[in-house]
Backbone bond lengths (Angstrom), bond angles and torsions (degrees), N, CA, C in turn:
res aa  C-N    CA-C-N  psi(-1)  N-CA   C-N-CA  omega(-1)  CA-C   N-CA-C  phi
1 M - - - 1.455 - - 1.532 108.39 -
2 D 1.316 116.09 130.06 1.470 120.68 177.48 1.528 108.69 -91.19
3 L 1.324 115.90 102.83 1.465 120.58 -177.14 1.529 113.56 -66.53
4 R 1.321 117.39 -16.62 1.470 119.62 177.86 1.533 111.72 -58.30
5 A 1.323 115.97 -28.82 1.459 120.56 -179.64 1.528 111.79 -64.18
6 W 1.334 116.88 -19.87 1.466 121.12 -178.74 1.520 113.31 -105.15
7 I 1.317 117.55 8.08 1.467 121.42 177.30 1.519 107.99 -104.37
8 R 1.314 115.63 121.28 1.464 120.87 -178.29 1.526 109.29 -95.27
9 D 1.334 116.81 131.56 1.467 121.88 173.94 1.525 109.10 -87.80
10 V 1.315 115.82 128.46 1.461 121.38 178.02 1.528 107.39 -119.78
11 P 1.330 117.33 106.17 1.469 119.76 -178.78 1.532 112.23 -70.79
12 D 1.325 114.43 147.65 1.467 122.86 174.78 1.530 113.48 60.12
13 F 1.328 116.25 36.51 1.463 121.00 174.81 1.521 108.28 -129.89
14 P 1.289 120.08 132.10 1.463 128.96 4.41 1.534 113.85 -83.30
15 R 1.355 115.68 -2.15 1.467 118.69 175.75 1.520 108.94 -150.61
16 A 1.297 116.48 167.91 1.461 122.43 -176.74 1.529 111.30 -55.20
17 G 1.328 115.18 137.00 1.457 121.33 177.29 1.519 114.98 92.70
18 I 1.331 117.31 -9.97 1.464 121.36 179.45 1.529 108.81 -96.79
19 L 1.330 116.31 133.99 1.463 121.24 172.55 1.523 106.51 -105.42
20 F 1.333 116.51 100.86 1.465 123.72 -174.39 1.517 110.09 -79.37
21 K 1.340 116.16 133.60 1.462 122.31 175.67 1.532 107.65 -93.52
22 D 1.312 116.44 103.27 1.465 123.42 -176.47 1.525 109.72 -87.51
23 I 1.351 116.06 117.00 1.458 120.25 -178.45 1.529 113.03 -93.48
24 T 1.325 117.99 -3.77 1.472 119.01 -177.22 1.524 111.58 -62.79
25 T 1.317 117.01 -27.39 1.465 120.70 177.50 1.532 110.71 -69.29
26 L 1.322 117.89 -31.43 1.459 122.20 174.44 1.526 110.18 -73.83
27 L 1.321 116.60 -44.19 1.457 121.16 -176.30 1.525 112.77 -60.97
28 K 1.330 116.99 -34.41 1.464 119.11 -176.12 1.528 113.33 -79.25
29 D 1.339 117.19 -11.36 1.457 120.81 178.62 1.526 108.96 -97.23
30 K 1.342 117.04 113.00 1.466 119.95 -172.91 1.521 112.77 -60.76
31 S 1.305 118.75 -35.46 1.468 120.56 179.87 1.521 111.43 -71.04
32 A 1.315 117.07 -45.43 1.466 120.84 -179.48 1.524 111.01 -66.65
33 F 1.326 116.71 -41.66 1.469 120.79 179.76 1.528 110.30 -63.75
34 S 1.311 116.96 -47.24 1.458 121.58 179.05 1.531 110.97 -60.65
35 Y 1.320 116.42 -43.56 1.464 121.43 179.29 1.530 110.36 -62.39
36 A 1.323 117.23 -43.13 1.467 121.22 179.15 1.528 111.11 -61.86
37 I 1.314 117.20 -45.11 1.471 121.11 178.68 1.529 109.92 -60.69
38 D 1.323 116.58 -47.98 1.465 120.04 -179.64 1.530 111.48 -59.82
39 R 1.300 116.80 -41.26 1.470 120.50 -179.66 1.529 111.58 -70.54
40 M 1.321 117.81 -35.90 1.466 120.34 177.30 1.530 110.46 -68.33
41 L 1.307 116.72 -30.29 1.464 122.61 -178.65 1.530 112.48 -75.41
42 E 1.324 117.50 -35.70 1.465 122.82 -171.78 1.530 115.59 -46.00
43 P 1.340 119.75 -50.99 1.471 118.47 -175.47 1.533 113.74 -66.46
44 H 1.315 117.42 -13.68 1.463 121.43 -173.11 1.524 113.32 -109.47
45 Q 1.332 117.22 -8.92 1.463 120.20 178.93 1.523 109.33 -64.88
46 G 1.322 114.85 137.10 1.451 119.61 -179.15 1.518 113.80 80.44
47 Q 1.324 117.52 -5.69 1.458 122.17 177.31 1.527 108.18 -94.75
48 P 1.317 118.18 141.71 1.463 118.75 178.03 1.530 111.51 -72.24
49 V 1.316 115.66 119.63 1.467 121.95 177.68 1.527 106.94 -133.40
50 D 1.335 116.16 124.35 1.457 121.18 179.46 1.522 112.75 -92.88
51 K 1.342 116.29 -36.66 1.468 121.98 -178.38 1.524 109.26 -138.95
52 V 1.311 114.77 149.48 1.459 121.93 171.51 1.516 106.58 -119.76
53 V 1.318 116.49 121.97 1.461 121.91 178.46 1.518 108.35 -96.96
54 G 1.336 115.90 123.87 1.458 121.98 176.57 1.512 109.65 -105.92
55 V 1.325 116.09 134.39 1.461 122.33 -176.61 1.524 109.85 -92.58
56 E 1.338 115.55 131.44 1.467 121.87 179.21 1.514 110.57 -58.48
57 S 1.272 120.18 136.32 1.450 125.43 -3.69 1.522 112.63 -109.29
58 R 1.308 118.20 -32.30 1.474 118.36 -175.25 1.531 112.86 -72.65
59 G 1.317 117.68 -18.48 1.462 119.62 172.45 1.515 111.53 -64.08
60 F 1.344 116.46 -23.21 1.464 121.22 177.98 1.531 111.64 -68.07
61 I 1.307 117.39 -19.37 1.460 120.83 179.17 1.525 110.29 -74.37
62 F 1.325 116.34 -43.39 1.462 121.40 -173.56 1.531 114.09 -91.35
63 A 1.315 117.09 -40.94 1.466 120.99 -171.80 1.533 114.43 -60.20
64 P 1.330 120.14 -46.17 1.474 118.00 -179.61 1.531 113.19 -63.38
65 I 1.315 116.67 -34.26 1.466 120.04 178.50 1.529 109.39 -67.31
66 L 1.333 116.59 -44.93 1.460 120.06 178.30 1.522 110.51 -63.62
67 A 1.334 116.70 -40.69 1.464 120.38 178.43 1.530 110.18 -59.68
68 Y 1.301 116.91 -46.99 1.463 121.33 179.11 1.525 110.63 -58.63
69 R 1.314 116.02 -48.01 1.467 120.62 -177.17 1.524 112.22 -68.14
70 L 1.335 117.92 -26.01 1.468 122.01 178.84 1.530 112.48 -91.89
71 G 1.328 116.72 -4.52 1.460 120.27 -177.10 1.515 111.94 69.85
72 A 1.329 115.94 34.43 1.465 122.26 -176.87 1.523 110.51 -116.83
73 G 1.320 115.81 168.14 1.455 121.14 173.08 1.522 110.70 -84.29
74 F 1.319 116.03 162.58 1.473 122.62 178.15 1.517 109.53 -113.19
75 V 1.332 115.57 135.35 1.467 122.37 177.57 1.528 108.34 -125.53
76 P 1.337 118.41 121.37 1.469 119.85 176.05 1.525 111.38 -83.83
77 A 1.325 116.02 132.52 1.470 122.43 170.08 1.524 105.60 -98.74
78 R 1.341 116.39 113.43 1.465 122.00 -169.48 1.518 112.44 -111.41
79 K 1.315 115.01 162.85 1.460 121.84 169.34 1.527 107.63 -67.69
80 P 1.328 117.95 154.47 1.470 121.21 -176.82 1.530 113.29 -55.76
81 G 1.337 113.85 141.25 1.456 120.30 174.99 1.513 115.14 85.57
82 K 1.314 118.92 2.80 1.469 121.86 -177.21 1.524 113.27 -96.40
83 L 1.329 117.44 -16.92 1.464 120.82 -177.71 1.518 109.96 -97.84
84 P 1.339 118.32 137.47 1.463 120.90 -173.24 1.526 115.93 -80.30
85 A 1.333 118.45 -24.01 1.469 120.89 -178.07 1.523 110.03 -105.21
86 R 1.324 115.97 179.32 1.467 120.87 -178.99 1.525 109.95 -56.67
87 A 1.321 116.01 133.58 1.462 121.15 -175.15 1.523 111.13 -130.71
88 E 1.321 114.30 153.39 1.466 122.62 171.46 1.517 107.27 -97.43
89 R 1.341 116.40 146.65 1.462 121.37 -175.22 1.525 110.94 -129.48
90 R 1.335 115.80 144.45 1.458 122.74 170.62 1.517 107.24 -134.14
91 S 1.332 114.97 136.45 1.464 121.24 176.51 1.524 109.13 -101.29
92 Y 1.314 115.48 156.26 1.455 121.12 -179.93 1.517 109.24 -149.35
93 A 1.334 115.18 157.60 1.467 121.56 -177.59 1.519 110.72 -86.79
94 L 1.303 115.15 142.30 1.458 123.45 170.84 1.524 107.30 -113.08
95 E 1.307 116.66 165.57 1.462 117.94 179.05 1.529 111.85 -66.27
96 Y 1.321 117.51 -16.22 1.468 121.00 -178.26 1.527 111.66 -127.45
97 G 1.343 118.21 24.00 1.460 120.40 178.68 1.510 111.27 152.30
98 S 1.322 116.36 -140.77 1.462 120.50 177.93 1.519 109.33 -145.34
99 D 1.325 115.27 165.71 1.452 121.67 178.26 1.522 107.62 -150.49
100 S 1.311 117.18 177.89 1.457 122.01 -179.76 1.519 110.02 -142.61
101 L 1.323 114.60 157.58 1.456 122.79 173.57 1.513 108.55 -129.40
102 E 1.343 115.69 152.75 1.452 121.64 177.76 1.526 110.32 -134.46
103 V 1.321 115.02 149.40 1.458 122.05 167.57 1.518 107.27 -132.49
104 H 1.317 116.94 152.25 1.459 119.82 176.50 1.522 109.57 -58.11
105 A 1.306 115.96 140.08 1.465 121.96 -177.40 1.525 112.15 -62.72
106 D 1.325 117.45 -23.42 1.467 120.88 -179.54 1.536 112.72 -104.59
107 A 1.335 117.36 15.26 1.462 121.30 -174.64 1.524 113.35 -74.33
108 I 1.319 116.36 -29.68 1.461 121.47 -176.03 1.520 108.41 -131.51
109 E 1.313 115.54 130.80 1.456 120.63 178.86 1.521 110.57 -96.27
110 R 1.328 115.37 152.14 1.462 121.68 179.32 1.529 110.08 -51.98
111 G 1.344 115.20 129.35 1.458 121.72 177.51 1.512 115.42 88.65
112 E 1.339 118.08 -7.89 1.463 118.69 178.20 1.527 110.37 -69.44
113 R 1.322 114.24 142.95 1.462 121.42 -179.82 1.527 108.23 -91.75
114 V 1.334 114.79 128.51 1.459 120.34 -168.43 1.525 111.31 -128.67
115 L 1.331 115.43 132.97 1.452 123.40 173.01 1.527 107.94 -103.73
116 V 1.332 117.31 129.53 1.469 123.18 178.48 1.530 108.11 -98.54
117 V 1.343 116.53 129.43 1.465 121.16 -175.46 1.526 110.75 -130.59
118 D 1.328 114.95 135.17 1.467 121.56 172.36 1.525 107.74 -149.08
119 D 1.322 116.04 168.25 1.461 118.89 179.97 1.515 112.22 -78.78
120 L 1.349 117.32 -28.81 1.458 120.45 -169.70 1.522 111.56 -141.97
121 L 1.329 115.94 133.26 1.455 122.36 169.50 1.521 106.52 -106.80
122 A 1.316 116.10 113.41 1.470 121.09 179.51 1.534 108.31 -111.68
123 T 1.312 117.91 -100.00 1.468 120.45 -178.81 1.525 112.24 -79.47
124 G 1.316 117.61 -14.63 1.453 121.99 177.46 1.514 115.26 91.28
125 G 1.322 118.21 -5.69 1.459 121.04 -177.57 1.513 113.68 -63.15
126 T 1.310 116.92 -44.04 1.462 121.22 -179.95 1.528 110.50 -65.87
127 A 1.315 116.31 -46.06 1.463 120.30 -179.78 1.527 110.70 -63.69
128 R 1.329 117.40 -42.19 1.466 120.56 179.91 1.527 110.73 -63.04
129 A 1.329 117.19 -42.75 1.466 121.06 178.58 1.531 110.19 -61.65
130 T 1.323 117.11 -38.95 1.458 121.18 179.42 1.525 110.72 -66.23
131 V 1.322 117.14 -43.54 1.465 121.86 176.52 1.533 109.70 -59.02
132 E 1.318 117.14 -43.43 1.466 121.05 179.62 1.530 111.68 -64.41
133 L 1.326 117.03 -37.47 1.466 120.40 176.06 1.533 110.44 -62.48
134 V 1.316 116.22 -48.00 1.462 121.04 -179.51 1.527 110.49 -58.97
135 E 1.321 116.10 -49.39 1.462 120.06 -177.94 1.528 111.87 -68.89
136 G 1.321 117.01 -32.18 1.459 120.70 176.75 1.520 112.69 -64.33
137 L 1.317 116.36 -25.73 1.467 121.43 177.21 1.531 112.11 -91.84
138 G 1.329 115.90 0.85 1.459 120.37 177.92 1.510 114.89 94.90
139 G 1.337 117.07 5.31 1.459 120.80 178.41 1.515 111.83 -76.96
140 I 1.314 115.45 160.45 1.464 122.90 177.99 1.526 107.30 -113.23
141 V 1.319 117.53 116.42 1.464 121.84 -178.55 1.523 108.44 -76.84
142 T 1.338 115.78 116.81 1.463 121.02 179.42 1.518 112.20 -88.44
143 G 1.321 116.67 -17.99 1.449 120.69 179.24 1.514 111.65 170.09
144 C 1.336 113.97 172.13 1.464 122.33 177.40 1.524 106.96 -130.78
145 S 1.326 116.29 132.35 1.456 121.17 -175.97 1.524 110.47 -126.17
146 F 1.330 115.42 132.50 1.463 122.36 -177.39 1.521 109.73 -134.38
147 L 1.316 115.92 147.20 1.460 120.23 172.23 1.528 109.12 -71.60
148 I 1.338 116.47 -46.89 1.464 122.54 -174.48 1.521 109.98 -126.51
149 E 1.326 115.49 142.71 1.466 122.07 172.34 1.522 108.82 -127.21
150 L 1.323 115.88 127.11 1.461 121.24 174.38 1.528 106.84 -93.33
151 G 1.325 115.93 87.43 1.459 122.53 -171.71 1.513 114.37 -58.50
152 F 1.320 117.12 -32.66 1.461 120.69 -178.11 1.524 112.59 -65.88
153 L 1.341 117.68 -15.84 1.466 121.22 177.29 1.533 112.50 -91.01
154 E 1.330 116.15 -6.33 1.461 123.63 172.63 1.525 114.69 57.41
155 G 1.323 117.01 34.23 1.457 120.89 178.88 1.514 113.49 -64.31
156 R 1.318 117.04 -26.32 1.461 122.12 179.49 1.534 111.30 -59.04
157 K 1.323 116.65 -29.96 1.474 120.58 179.67 1.529 111.76 -60.98
158 K 1.325 117.21 -31.88 1.466 120.40 178.93 1.525 111.69 -75.09
159 L 1.323 116.43 -9.07 1.460 121.40 179.25 1.530 111.19 -114.15
160 N 1.331 115.20 22.26 1.454 120.95 180.00 1.528 109.74 -55.74
161 G 1.321 116.53 132.07 1.455 121.21 -178.95 1.521 113.27 96.74
162 Y 1.310 117.47 -7.56 1.463 122.27 178.67 1.526 109.21 -111.71
163 A 1.316 116.40 149.69 1.459 120.92 174.37 1.524 108.00 -73.43
164 V 1.325 117.13 117.21 1.463 122.47 -178.72 1.528 108.31 -116.58
165 H 1.342 115.11 126.34 1.453 121.31 178.43 1.522 109.07 -123.60
166 S 1.323 116.42 129.75 1.462 120.82 174.02 1.526 107.73 -135.80
167 L 1.323 116.14 140.27 1.467 119.88 -178.14 1.510 112.82 -78.29
168 L 1.311 116.77 -40.40 1.463 121.91 -176.53 1.519 110.10 -122.29
169 Q 1.309 116.53 132.84 1.459 121.12 176.26 1.529 109.25 -117.85
170 Y 1.316 113.73 132.95 1.468 120.31 176.03 1.510 108.04 -121.23
């Protein structure tokens, strides 16, 4: 199945000059969504994974399903101020500024094996910040999984040394 058929291009969103890859068209199709989940799961089946970290917000769609299927726990990586208990924070650069992510300080225990999941790998800043959060809590990153990778932005370079899997490359 060619999942590209279910990805809608939206020009000039969220601002002029950006070609947004809209995954909602994939999500609403039960066959395409199921196929995407199964394909994202494949590289990690049979591998020991204790936690799956999903990155806000579209990573929350895929990560809990993968966690369930892997028999692992789910950890949300949130924007600042969204978590109720003590949290660890990492900031990262965007092409137009900076942002931060947080996870609860007790979300990952030392030595736990962690899979990082998001819908999109672009410049790699968000994924790198998430990896740093996991490792800062003592977790071991077993890999990073994405539905889409925008290869021309070279985000994979920020994840050098980690197993990176993406289903679709643009």
